[in-house]
N, C-alpha and C positions, 0 to 999 in steps of 0.2 A: 499371468495374473495382472489385471488392470490395477494401476496405482496412480497417484497424483504426483506430479513433478512440479513443485513450486519452490522457487528460490527462498522466499520468505513469506510467511503468513503470520499476521498478528490477529489473534482471536480475542473477542470481547463478547459481551452480551448486548442485547438490544437495549438494555437499561442504562448503558454507559452514555453519558452526556454527549449529544451530537457535536457540540462545539469543541469538546475535548478531543474527540476522534478526528474532527476536521483539522484541528491544529497539529495533531500527531502526524497525520498523513501529509499535511503541507510541509512540516519540518523534514520529514524523510525525503519527500519528492524534491525539495528545493536545497537539500544539503548533501548531495551525492558524494562530494569530495570528503566530507567529514565521515560519512559511512565507510567509504573505501579506506580512509586512514585508520579507522577503528578495526575494520575487517576486510581484507583484500578480496574476499569472496564477492563483494559488491562491485568489483571492477567491471564485470560484463553486464551488470544489471542496468536497465534503463528505467527511470521513473515512470515514463508514459506506459510501461508495460504493467504497472501495478494492478489495474483492473482487468487485465486480459486473462481469460480462461479460469476464473475463480470457480470452484465447485460449490461454493457456499454463497448465501445471500450477503450482499454488501451493506455495511452499516450506513444509515442515512447521512452521517457526518462525512464519511469517506466519499460517498456518492456525490455529495454536494461539491467537494473539491474536484473530483474527476470531471464532473460536468462543467465546472468553471474553466478548467483547463482544455476542454474539448476532447477529452479522452473517452468520453462516453456520450 
């Protein structure tokens, strides 16, 4: 049976403010050590993989950050 295998997905609606989503994604991507300290499951996670293989549409705020970093 096909399934999705994603380490972490944060869902929102298209109505959520683009700047808020941008800042949330930026904070996650730039603070891996804090995430690992809070939950060891992030140890093998790499921020640049955030936009890879998503089965859903990427929020414009997240897309802006990914593009700035050259990840998309």
